[in-house]
DRENDO-1510 file (C-alpha; in Angstrom, 1 decimal, always signed):
<recs>
REC; n; res; u; v; w
REC; 1; MET; +3.1; -63.8; +6.5 .
REC; 2; LEU; +2.9; -60.9; +9.0 .
REC; 3; SER; +6.7; -60.8; +9.3 .
REC; 4; ILE; +7.2; -60.7; +5.6 .
REC; 5; LEU; +4.7; -57.9; +5.1 .
REC; 6; ALA; +6.2; -56.0; +8.1 .
REC; 7; ILE; +9.7; -56.3; +6.5 .
REC; 8; ILE; +8.6; -55.2; +3.1 .
REC; 9; PHE; +6.5; -52.3; +4.4 .
REC; 10; GLY; +9.1; -51.1; +6.9 .
REC; 11; LEU; +12.0; -51.1; +4.4 .
REC; 12; GLY; +9.7; -49.7; +1.7 .
REC; 13; VAL; +8.7; -46.7; +3.8 .
REC; 14; ILE; +12.3; -45.9; +4.7 .
REC; 15; VAL; +13.6; -46.1; +1.1 .
REC; 16; PHE; +10.6; -44.2; -0.2 .
REC; 17; PHE; +11.2; -41.3; +2.1 .
REC; 18; HIS; +15.0; -41.2; +1.4 .
REC; 19; GLU; +14.5; -41.1; -2.4 .
REC; 20; MET; +11.5; -38.8; -2.1 .
REC; 21; GLY; +13.9; -36.3; -0.3 .
REC; 22; HIS; +16.2; -36.3; -3.4 .
REC; 23; LEU; +13.2; -36.0; -5.7 .
REC; 24; LEU; +11.5; -33.1; -4.0 .
REC; 25; MET; +14.8; -31.1; -3.6 .
REC; 26; SER; +15.7; -31.7; -7.2 .
REC; 27; LYS; +12.3; -30.5; -8.3 .
REC; 28; ALA; +12.5; -27.5; -6.0 .
REC; 29; LEU; +15.8; -26.5; -7.6 .
REC; 30; GLY; +14.5; -26.9; -11.1 .
REC; 31; LEU; +16.5; -30.0; -12.0 .
REC; 32; ASP; +15.1; -32.7; -14.2 .
REC; 33; VAL; +14.4; -36.1; -12.7 .
REC; 34; PRO; +13.9; -38.6; -15.5 .
REC; 35; ARG; +13.2; -41.6; -13.2 .
REC; 36; PHE; +12.1; -42.3; -9.6 .
REC; 37; SER; +12.1; -45.9; -8.6 .
REC; 38; LEU; +11.0; -47.7; -5.5 .
REC; 39; GLY; +12.7; -51.0; -5.7 .
REC; 40; PHE; +15.1; -52.3; -8.3 .
REC; 41; PRO; +14.4; -53.7; -11.8 .
REC; 42; PRO; +12.7; -55.5; -13.3 .
REC; 43; HIS; +9.9; -52.9; -12.9 .
REC; 44; ILE; +6.4; -54.2; -12.4 .
REC; 45; LEU; +4.7; -50.7; -12.5 .
REC; 46; LYS; +5.6; -47.7; -14.5 .
REC; 47; ARG; +3.9; -44.3; -15.0 .
REC; 48; LYS; +5.1; -41.1; -16.4 .
REC; 49; ILE; +3.9; -37.9; -14.8 .
REC; 50; GLY; +5.4; -34.8; -16.4 .
REC; 51; LYS; +9.0; -35.3; -17.1 .
REC; 52; THR; +9.5; -38.1; -14.5 .
REC; 53; GLU; +8.8; -41.8; -14.9 .
REC; 54; TYR; +7.7; -43.3; -11.6 .
REC; 55; CYS; +8.5; -47.0; -11.2 .
REC; 56; VAL; +8.0; -49.9; -8.7 .
REC; 57; GLY; +10.7; -52.6; -8.9 .
REC; 58; VAL; +10.3; -56.2; -8.1 .
REC; 59; VAL; +13.4; -56.2; -5.8 .
REC; 60; PRO; +12.3; -54.3; -2.7 .
REC; 61; LEU; +15.8; -53.8; -1.3 .
REC; 62; GLY; +16.3; -50.1; -2.2 .
REC; 63; GLY; +15.5; -47.5; -4.8 .
REC; 64; TYR; +17.0; -44.7; -6.8 .
REC; 65; CYS; +16.3; -41.2; -8.0 .
REC; 66; LYS; +18.0; -40.4; -11.3 .
REC; 67; VAL; +18.7; -36.6; -11.5 .
REC; 68; ASN; +20.0; -34.6; -14.4 .
REC; 69; LEU; +22.4; -31.8; -13.5 .
REC; 70; GLY; +20.6; -29.3; -15.7 .
REC; 71; THR; +17.1; -28.2; -16.8 .
REC; 72; THR; +17.4; -29.2; -20.4 .
REC; 73; GLY; +17.3; -33.0; -20.0 .
REC; 74; GLU; +21.0; -33.3; -20.7 .
REC; 75; PRO; +23.6; -33.6; -18.0 .
REC; 76; VAL; +25.6; -30.4; -17.6 .
REC; 77; THR; +28.2; -29.2; -15.3 .
REC; 78; ASP; +27.2; -25.6; -14.7 .
REC; 79; VAL; +24.8; -26.4; -11.8 .
REC; 80; SER; +26.4; -24.9; -8.7 .
REC; 81; TRP; +28.1; -27.3; -6.3 .
REC; 82; PHE; +26.0; -25.9; -3.5 .
REC; 83; ARG; +22.7; -26.9; -5.2 .
REC; 84; ARG; +24.0; -30.4; -5.8 .
REC; 85; VAL; +25.0; -30.6; -2.1 .
REC; 86; LEU; +21.4; -29.8; -1.2 .
REC; 87; VAL; +20.2; -32.6; -3.4 .
REC; 88; ALA; +22.6; -35.0; -1.8 .
REC; 89; LEU; +21.7; -34.0; +1.7 .
REC; 90; ALA; +17.9; -34.1; +1.1 .
REC; 91; GLY; +17.8; -37.9; +1.2 .
REC; 92; PRO; +19.3; -38.3; +4.7 .
REC; 93; PHE; +17.3; -35.3; +5.9 .
REC; 94; ALA; +14.1; -37.0; +4.7 .
REC; 95; ASN; +15.0; -40.0; +6.8 .
REC; 96; LEU; +15.3; -37.7; +9.8 .
REC; 97; VAL; +11.9; -36.3; +9.0 .
REC; 98; LEU; +10.5; -39.8; +8.8 .
REC; 99; THR; +12.0; -40.6; +12.2 .
REC; 100; ALA; +10.4; -37.5; +13.7 .
REC; 101; LEU; +7.0; -38.2; +12.1 .
REC; 102; ILE; +7.0; -41.8; +13.4 .
REC; 103; LEU; +7.8; -40.7; +16.9 .
REC; 104; ILE; +5.1; -38.1; +16.8 .
REC; 105; THR; +2.6; -40.7; +15.7 .
REC; 106; VAL; +3.7; -43.0; +18.5 .
REC; 107; TYR; +3.7; -40.3; +21.2 .
REC; 108; GLY; +0.4; -38.7; +20.2 .
REC; 109; ILE; -1.7; -41.2; +18.4 .
REC; 110; VAL; -0.7; -44.8; +18.8 .
REC; 111; GLY; +0.8; -44.5; +22.3 .
REC; 112; TRP; +3.7; -46.4; +23.8 .
REC; 113; ASP; +3.8; -49.1; +26.4 .
REC; 114; VAL; +5.3; -48.1; +29.8 .
REC; 115; ASP; +6.5; -50.9; +32.1 .
REC; 116; ILE; +4.7; -50.9; +35.4 .
REC; 117; THR; +6.8; -52.7; +38.0 .
REC; 118; PRO; +4.6; -53.4; +41.1 .
REC; 119; ALA; +6.1; -52.2; +44.4 .
REC; 120; VAL; +6.0; -55.7; +45.8 .
REC; 121; VAL; +8.8; -56.9; +48.0 .
REC; 122; GLY; +10.9; -59.7; +46.3 .
REC; 123; ASN; +13.7; -60.3; +48.8 .
REC; 124; SER; +13.5; -61.1; +52.5 .
REC; 125; ASP; +16.9; -59.5; +53.3 .
REC; 126; ASN; +15.8; -56.0; +52.8 .
REC; 127; SER; +16.7; -52.8; +54.8 .
REC; 128; LEU; +13.0; -52.1; +55.8 .
REC; 129; GLY; +12.4; -55.5; +57.4 .
REC; 130; LEU; +9.5; -56.2; +55.1 .
REC; 131; GLY; +8.3; -59.7; +54.2 .
REC; 132; VAL; +8.4; -61.2; +50.7 .
REC; 133; GLY; +5.1; -60.3; +49.0 .
REC; 134; ASP; +4.4; -57.2; +51.1 .
REC; 135; THR; +3.2; -54.2; +48.9 .
REC; 136; VAL; +4.0; -50.6; +49.4 .
REC; 137; LEU; +0.8; -48.6; +49.0 .
REC; 138; SER; +1.9; -45.1; +49.8 .
REC; 139; VAL; +5.0; -43.0; +50.8 .
REC; 140; ASN; +4.4; -39.9; +53.0 .
REC; 141; GLY; +0.8; -40.0; +52.0 .
REC; 142; TYR; +1.3; -40.2; +48.3 .
REC; 143; PRO; -0.1; -43.3; +46.5 .
REC; 144; ILE; +2.4; -45.6; +44.8 .
REC; 145; ALA; +1.9; -46.4; +41.1 .
REC; 146; ASP; +5.0; -48.6; +40.7 .
REC; 147; TYR; +8.3; -49.6; +42.2 .
REC; 148; TYR; +10.4; -47.0; +40.5 .
REC; 149; GLY; +8.0; -44.2; +41.5 .
REC; 150; MET; +8.3; -45.4; +45.1 .
REC; 151; LEU; +12.1; -45.2; +44.9 .
REC; 152; GLY; +11.9; -41.7; +43.5 .
REC; 153; MET; +9.7; -40.6; +46.5 .
REC; 154; MET; +11.8; -42.3; +49.1 .
REC; 155; TYR; +15.1; -40.9; +47.7 .
REC; 156; SER; +13.7; -37.4; +47.5 .
REC; 157; SER; +12.8; -37.7; +51.2 .
REC; 158; THR; +15.0; -40.3; +52.9 .
REC; 159; THR; +13.0; -40.3; +56.1 .
REC; 160; GLY; +9.2; -40.5; +56.5 .
REC; 161; THR; +6.3; -42.8; +56.8 .
REC; 162; MET; +4.9; -45.5; +54.5 .
REC; 163; THR; +1.8; -47.6; +54.2 .
REC; 164; VAL; +2.4; -51.3; +53.5 .
REC; 165; GLY; -0.1; -54.0; +52.6 .
REC; 166; THR; +0.8; -57.3; +54.3 .
REC; 167; ALA; -0.8; -60.7; +54.8 .
REC; 168; ALA; -2.0; -59.5; +58.2 .
REC; 169; GLY; -3.5; -56.3; +56.9 .
REC; 170; VAL; -2.4; -52.7; +56.2 .
REC; 171; LEU; +0.6; -51.5; +58.3 .
REC; 172; GLU; +1.7; -47.9; +58.9 .
REC; 173; MET; +5.4; -47.6; +59.5 .
REC; 174; SER; +8.3; -45.2; +59.4 .
REC; 175; TYR; +11.4; -45.6; +57.3 .
REC; 176; SER; +14.9; -44.1; +57.2 .
REC; 177; LEU; +17.5; -44.8; +54.5 .
REC; 178; SER; +20.4; -43.2; +52.6 .
REC; 179; VAL; +20.5; -42.6; +48.9 .
REC; 180; GLU; +23.0; -45.5; +48.6 .
REC; 181; THR; +20.5; -47.9; +50.2 .
REC; 182; ILE; +18.0; -49.9; +48.1 .
REC; 183; PRO; +14.9; -50.4; +50.2 .
REC; 184; PHE; +14.1; -53.8; +48.6 .
REC; 185; TYR; +14.2; -55.5; +45.2 .
REC; 186; ALA; +10.9; -55.8; +43.4 .
REC; 187; MET; +9.1; -59.1; +43.0 .
REC; 188; VAL; +9.6; -59.4; +39.2 .
REC; 189; PRO; +9.2; -63.0; +38.0 .
REC; 190; VAL; +12.2; -64.3; +36.0 .
REC; 191; VAL; +10.3; -64.5; +32.8 .
REC; 192; ILE; +11.7; -63.0; +29.6 .
REC; 193; GLY; +9.6; -60.3; +28.1 .
REC; 194; GLU; +11.9; -59.8; +25.1 .
REC; 195; ALA; +15.0; -61.5; +23.8 .
REC; 196; MET; +16.6; -59.0; +21.4 .
REC; 197; ILE; +17.8; -60.3; +18.1 .
REC; 198; GLY; +21.6; -60.2; +17.7 .
REC; 199; PHE; +22.3; -60.3; +21.4 .
REC; 200; PRO; +23.8; -63.3; +23.2 .
REC; 201; ALA; +20.6; -64.6; +24.9 .
REC; 202; TYR; +18.6; -64.7; +21.6 .
REC; 203; GLU; +21.5; -66.3; +19.6 .
REC; 204; SER; +21.8; -69.0; +22.4 .
REC; 205; GLY; +18.2; -69.9; +22.0 .
REC; 206; LEU; +16.3; -68.0; +24.7 .
REC; 207; ARG; +13.0; -66.5; +23.7 .
REC; 208; ALA; +10.2; -64.3; +25.0 .
REC; 209; GLY; +8.1; -66.2; +27.5 .
REC; 210; ASP; +10.9; -68.4; +28.8 .
REC; 211; ARG; +11.0; -68.8; +32.6 .
REC; 212; ILE; +14.5; -68.7; +34.0 .
REC; 213; ILE; +15.0; -71.4; +36.7 .
REC; 214; ALA; +18.7; -71.2; +37.5 .
REC; 215; VAL; +22.0; -69.8; +36.3 .
REC; 216; ASP; +25.1; -72.0; +36.7 .
REC; 217; SER; +23.0; -74.2; +39.0 .
REC; 218; LYS; +22.2; -71.2; +41.3 .
REC; 219; PRO; +18.3; -70.9; +41.6 .
REC; 220; VAL; +16.9; -67.5; +40.8 .
REC; 221; SER; +13.5; -66.3; +42.2 .
REC; 222; ILE; +13.3; -62.7; +41.1 .
REC; 223; TRP; +14.7; -60.7; +38.1 .
REC; 224; HIS; +17.3; -59.0; +40.3 .
REC; 225; ASP; +18.8; -62.4; +41.2 .
REC; 226; PHE; +19.2; -63.2; +37.5 .
REC; 227; GLN; +20.5; -59.8; +36.5 .
REC; 228; SER; +23.1; -59.6; +39.2 .
REC; 229; ILE; +24.6; -62.9; +37.9 .
REC; 230; VAL; +24.6; -62.3; +34.2 .
REC; 231; THR; +26.0; -58.8; +34.4 .
REC; 232; GLY; +28.9; -59.8; +36.6 .
REC; 233; ASP; +31.4; -60.9; +33.9 .
REC; 234; THR; +31.6; -62.2; +30.3 .
REC; 235; GLU; +32.2; -65.8; +31.2 .
REC; 236; GLU; +29.9; -68.4; +29.6 .
REC; 237; LEU; +26.7; -69.0; +31.7 .
REC; 238; ALA; +24.5; -72.1; +31.8 .
REC; 239; ILE; +21.0; -70.7; +32.0 .
REC; 240; GLU; +18.4; -73.3; +32.9 .
REC; 241; PHE; +14.9; -72.3; +31.6 .
REC; 242; ALA; +11.4; -73.7; +31.2 .
REC; 243; ARG; +9.4; -73.4; +27.9 .
REC; 244; ASN; +6.0; -75.0; +27.5 .
REC; 245; GLY; +6.6; -77.3; +30.4 .
REC; 246; ILE; +9.9; -78.5; +29.1 .
REC; 247; ILE; +13.2; -77.7; +30.9 .
REC; 248; ASP; +16.2; -76.9; +28.8 .
REC; 249; THR; +19.6; -75.2; +29.2 .
REC; 250; ALA; +21.0; -72.3; +27.1 .
REC; 251; TYR; +24.7; -71.5; +27.2 .
REC; 252; VAL; +25.1; -67.7; +27.0 .
REC; 253; THR; +28.2; -65.6; +27.0 .
REC; 254; PRO; +27.3; -62.0; +27.9 .
REC; 255; GLY; +28.7; -59.3; +25.6 .
REC; 256; VAL; +30.0; -55.8; +26.1 .
REC; 257; TYR; +27.9; -53.1; +24.5 .
REC; 258; ASP; +28.8; -49.5; +24.8 .
REC; 259; GLY; +30.7; -50.4; +28.0 .
REC; 260; ASN; +27.9; -52.4; +29.6 .
REC; 261; ILE; +27.8; -56.2; +30.0 .
REC; 262; MET; +24.5; -57.5; +28.6 .
REC; 263; THR; +22.8; -60.7; +27.5 .
REC; 264; GLY; +20.0; -58.8; +25.7 .
REC; 265; VAL; +16.9; -59.8; +27.6 .
REC; 266; THR; +14.2; -57.7; +29.4 .
REC; 267; PRO; +11.7; -59.0; +32.0 .
REC; 268; LEU; +8.0; -59.5; +31.4 .
REC; 269; VAL; +6.1; -56.9; +33.5 .
REC; 270; PRO; +2.7; -55.3; +33.3 .
REC; 271; THR; +2.5; -52.3; +30.9 .
REC; 272; GLU; +0.3; -49.3; +30.5 .
REC; 273; ARG; -0.4; -47.5; +27.2 .
REC; 274; VAL; +0.5; -43.8; +27.4 .
REC; 275; ARG; -0.3; -41.0; +25.0 .
REC; 276; LEU; +0.6; -37.3; +25.0 .
REC; 277; PRO; -1.4; -34.3; +23.8 .
REC; 278; ILE; -0.7; -33.8; +20.1 .
REC; 279; PHE; +1.2; -30.5; +20.5 .
REC; 280; ARG; +3.5; -32.0; +23.2 .
REC; 281; ALA; +3.8; -35.1; +21.0 .
REC; 282; VAL; +5.1; -33.0; +18.2 .
REC; 283; VAL; +7.7; -31.3; +20.4 .
REC; 284; GLU; +8.8; -34.6; +22.0 .
REC; 285; GLY; +9.0; -36.3; +18.6 .
REC; 286; VAL; +11.2; -33.7; +17.1 .
REC; 287; ARG; +13.3; -33.5; +20.2 .
REC; 288; SER; +13.7; -37.3; +20.5 .
REC; 289; ALA; +14.7; -37.5; +16.8 .
REC; 290; GLY; +17.4; -34.9; +17.3 .
REC; 291; GLU; +18.7; -36.4; +20.5 .
REC; 292; GLY; +18.6; -39.9; +19.1 .
REC; 293; THR; +20.7; -38.7; +16.1 .
REC; 294; VAL; +23.3; -37.2; +18.5 .
REC; 295; TYR; +23.4; -40.3; +20.6 .
REC; 296; VAL; +23.8; -42.7; +17.7 .
REC; 297; CYS; +26.6; -40.5; +16.2 .
REC; 298; THR; +28.5; -40.3; +19.5 .
REC; 299; THR; +28.0; -44.0; +20.1 .
REC; 300; LEU; +29.4; -44.8; +16.7 .
REC; 301; PHE; +32.3; -42.5; +17.2 .
REC; 302; ARG; +33.2; -44.4; +20.4 .
REC; 303; LEU; +32.7; -47.7; +18.7 .
REC; 304; PHE; +34.9; -46.8; +15.8 .
REC; 305; GLN; +37.7; -46.6; +18.5 .
REC; 306; LYS; +36.8; -50.2; +19.5 .
REC; 307; PRO; +36.4; -52.1; +16.2 .
REC; 308; ALA; +35.6; -55.4; +18.0 .
REC; 309; GLU; +32.6; -53.9; +19.8 .
REC; 310; LEU; +31.5; -52.2; +16.5 .
REC; 311; ALA; +31.6; -55.5; +14.7 .
REC; 312; GLU; +29.7; -57.2; +17.5 .
REC; 313; SER; +27.0; -54.6; +17.5 .
REC; 314; SER; +26.5; -54.3; +13.7 .
REC; 315; GLY; +23.8; -56.0; +11.8 .
REC; 316; GLY; +23.0; -56.6; +8.1 .
REC; 317; PRO; +19.9; -57.2; +6.0 .
REC; 318; ILE; +19.1; -60.5; +7.8 .
REC; 319; TYR; +19.4; -58.8; +11.2 .
REC; 320; VAL; +17.2; -55.9; +10.1 .
REC; 321; ALA; +14.6; -58.2; +8.6 .
REC; 322; GLU; +14.5; -60.4; +11.7 .
REC; 323; THR; +14.2; -57.3; +14.0 .
REC; 324; LEU; +11.3; -55.9; +11.9 .
REC; 325; GLY; +9.5; -59.2; +12.0 .
REC; 326; GLN; +10.0; -59.7; +15.7 .
REC; 327; GLN; +8.9; -56.2; +16.6 .
REC; 328; ALA; +5.8; -56.4; +14.4 .
REC; 329; ARG; +4.7; -59.4; +16.5 .
REC; 330; SER; +5.4; -57.4; +19.7 .
REC; 331; GLY; +2.9; -54.7; +18.8 .
REC; 332; LEU; +2.5; -51.6; +16.7 .
REC; 333; PRO; +4.4; -49.2; +19.0 .
REC; 334; SER; +7.5; -51.5; +19.0 .
REC; 335; TYR; +7.3; -51.9; +15.2 .
REC; 336; LEU; +7.1; -48.2; +14.6 .
REC; 337; TYR; +10.0; -47.5; +17.0 .
REC; 338; THR; +12.0; -50.0; +15.0 .
REC; 339; ILE; +11.3; -48.4; +11.7 .
REC; 340; ALA; +12.2; -45.0; +13.2 .
REC; 341; SER; +15.5; -46.4; +14.5 .
REC; 342; ILE; +16.4; -48.0; +11.1 .
REC; 343; SER; +15.5; -44.8; +9.3 .
REC; 344; MET; +17.9; -42.9; +11.6 .
REC; 345; ALA; +20.6; -45.5; +11.0 .
REC; 346; ILE; +20.1; -45.2; +7.2 .
REC; 347; MET; +20.4; -41.5; +7.5 .
REC; 348; ILE; +23.7; -41.6; +9.5 .
REC; 349; PHE; +25.2; -44.4; +7.2 .
REC; 350; ASN; +24.4; -42.3; +4.1 .
REC; 351; LEU; +26.2; -39.3; +5.6 .
REC; 352; LEU; +29.5; -41.2; +6.1 .
REC; 353; PRO; +32.2; -39.6; +3.9 .
REC; 354; ILE; +32.5; -42.7; +1.6 .
REC; 355; PRO; +32.3; -42.2; -2.2 .
REC; 356; VAL; +29.0; -43.3; -3.8 .
REC; 357; LEU; +27.2; -42.5; -0.5 .
REC; 358; ASP; +25.5; -39.1; -0.1 .
REC; 359; GLY; +28.1; -38.1; +2.4 .
REC; 360; GLY; +30.9; -38.9; -0.1 .
REC; 361; HIS; +29.1; -36.9; -2.8 .
REC; 362; VAL; +29.0; -33.9; -0.4 .
REC; 363; VAL; +32.7; -34.2; +0.3 .
REC; 364; ILE; +33.6; -34.3; -3.4 .
REC; 365; LEU; +31.2; -31.3; -4.2 .
REC; 366; VAL; +32.7; -29.2; -1.3 .
REC; 367; ILE; +36.2; -29.9; -2.6 .
REC; 368; GLU; +35.0; -28.8; -6.1 .
REC; 369; GLY; +33.5; -25.6; -4.5 .
REC; 370; ILE; +36.8; -24.8; -2.7 .
REC; 371; ARG; +38.9; -25.5; -5.9 .
REC; 372; GLY; +36.5; -23.5; -8.0 .
REC; 373; LYS; +36.5; -26.2; -10.7 .
REC; 374; PRO; +35.2; -29.8; -11.0 .
REC; 375; ILE; +37.4; -32.8; -10.3 .
REC; 376; SER; +38.4; -34.6; -13.5 .
REC; 377; LYS; +36.3; -37.4; -14.8 .
REC; 378; LYS; +39.2; -39.9; -14.4 .
REC; 379; ASN; +39.7; -38.9; -10.7 .
REC; 380; VAL; +35.9; -39.1; -10.1 .
REC; 381; GLN; +35.8; -42.6; -11.6 .
REC; 382; ILE; +38.7; -43.7; -9.4 .
REC; 383; ILE; +37.1; -42.2; -6.3 .
REC; 384; GLN; +33.7; -43.8; -7.1 .
REC; 385; GLN; +35.3; -47.2; -7.8 .
REC; 386; THR; +37.2; -47.0; -4.5 .
REC; 387; GLY; +33.9; -46.2; -2.7 .
REC; 388; MET; +32.1; -49.1; -4.4 .
REC; 389; ILE; +34.9; -51.4; -3.2 .
REC; 390; ILE; +34.6; -50.1; +0.4 .
REC; 391; ILE; +30.8; -50.4; +0.4 .
REC; 392; LEU; +31.0; -53.9; -1.1 .
REC; 393; LEU; +33.5; -55.0; +1.5 .
REC; 394; ILE; +31.4; -53.6; +4.4 .
REC; 395; PHE; +28.3; -55.2; +2.9 .
REC; 396; LEU; +30.1; -58.6; +2.6 .
REC; 397; LEU; +31.5; -58.4; +6.1 .
REC; 398; ILE; +28.1; -57.6; +7.6 .
REC; 399; VAL; +26.3; -60.3; +5.6 .
REC; 400; PHE; +29.0; -62.8; +6.6 .
REC; 401; LYS; +28.4; -61.9; +10.2 .
REC; 402; ASP; +24.6; -62.2; +9.7 .
REC; 403; ILE; +25.0; -65.7; +8.2 .
REC; 404; SER; +27.6; -66.8; +10.7 .
REC; 405; ARG; +25.2; -65.7; +13.5 .
REC; 406; VAL; +22.3; -67.7; +12.0 .
REC; 407; ILE; +24.5; -70.8; +11.4 .
REC; 408; THR; +25.8; -70.7; +15.0 .
REC; 409; ARG; +22.2; -70.3; +16.3 .
REC; 410; VAL; +21.1; -73.4; +14.3 .
REC; 411; ARG; +23.9; -75.5; +15.8 .
</recs>
């Protein structure tokens, strides 16, 4: 039940903001909006306020904002192309605003969980001569909070002193290393903290909480051992794991994502909830939304040059629903992050220059503005029908991939 409510709420918020962007911009420009609907018919709720009928549909997979191109209630063509462009862009922009608002909420109110990897020695063959289980307490007099903080201190000063807790007591020692040398690998148990939906490990049956025992019959004792094997190549791996006292084997073929070989799992480590002062949270939320948009756009541009990777990394409604449900169970910060990410993806998808999408409308309107006259009704119909076919093909391909992935997982 939690997963179902999380899916409906998450998608509902994203659609609501998108359509509300169209609505508010239309109202601001003095255009009539006969109907605003959250969800598709049949409608279970209707209420008319002013000239707009607000509806809630029983099919929670989208929504729409019907806008007249004039102020008289009748469609007219004398509304400037620029005003219509603003209406078209308002929906995607609202998704960007939603992304920023969610990130601000996470950073300043809810907080987010930061992994804390203890600075405990996990491998005996380390450059410092420390024993497995020894703990670094301080470096050059500065207390150590976690393993990566320790690395930062040691790389900023490659020679110095350190305090280490051992079975025999506290030891003061000096160290000397180069920036290419890793002092030791942290003792992170090989227990999965998250298996991401759509990635090879999840689709092969691995789940959060599984303890990895061996890979291709090679025992692994710390996370680094596991990671060094699974990121080596894209050959199928036999991963032996324990779940609820039962030992099983998953056959996983690592995939290539944005140039990196991945199985899609993260380790289970202690976390700490962190919050920022509200003003800084606002700044960071807006900055992160902007940087995230640029990152997604550049990543998509690279992936369009590699269709196989694009197809592998894409996901449809089943993938989105599963991800929202999984992250809802992982906690509120993860769930909110997921909604923000999907909202950003919806924004970028709607800006693609494909007819029937907002980006396609913008392209048509700009062409009309350059020509100084509207495109003929016949040509507009042809363009829109072509766009519908393209969208339908994309939707069918993604849904087919979703279903194939689920069927393969069941097998």
